[in-house]
Steps between C-alpha positions, in 0.01 A plus 500: 500500500291311752124513495505686833733766361271537196196550724680759715617688194152489342346628823748788517454589136124481504502770772768705321416871506692821440400824675317740272633846438272663760618241757868588455640728771436860395745649746855536385705189578873487556707259288513229768120516543447476124723195464332324793152578370567396141680180606176375655334486159764401249679172433850628587638726772518871414815681602581863542768483232243362253266791570784754476603346165145535364502865611840557337377351172187723512259206516378618841495872573726650766365494852407836654692565821604131498138387509331284239139543389220256434566529126865413540410201719251378240766533229751311712263202551433485126874524418607226736244257355577595138877506522509124523394482133559848352801725457489834680480669160180305421353565841558872444337476154193341657481775758505758220222315312283470810548859609384619162163326550427503872594625841756329722216383727305347208807331358605354834151376588472337158838334562374368836183359345695331224748349752210366705342359182816335363692373804237257626456366148874443442536333844207271434275650766250612237383317188425817305655833419270793433505602136638832390279744328488427127607857428772512770765761429864407446599597853242267651606214272866559588418521871313166486795341321741637756295377789451154355872469437585627853238264655642205308848591625367525857340157460818339370710659777249381762487150360876455492546657844245255643668212323839595644350514854358152458838351409 
């Protein structure tokens, strides 16, 4: 990867930010709107068939009158990031663990904070990563591990894509 590509990537990553739960649209969104919105924030395109599959498997609840809620959108963003390194069964297990200890809004906002903490570190835009609480619960430790693994995969994919473009 050229030095210029590294600088561009570091600049992008240092400004990386996910919308917080309260910033997600709170009006019902149709499937096409959900896929477009989520695709802006995740490393891979989100398709309608993906979302429908998650609904069929019970990982995301059924839309009401074909409209998806803020909670479903938050779940979708988390799933798309996590599925690069976890099975759907393990993603569902993490959801169950998190829902036992906090609201969907709290879980999603924590996920966003952890992503914004880990991604710049993995991509070399930050020299430090904020420490976890010493008494962090299992679900927080598992989430950090998932995010670090996903961020490392994103970095590797970005590096090799840039290398192929240079050839």
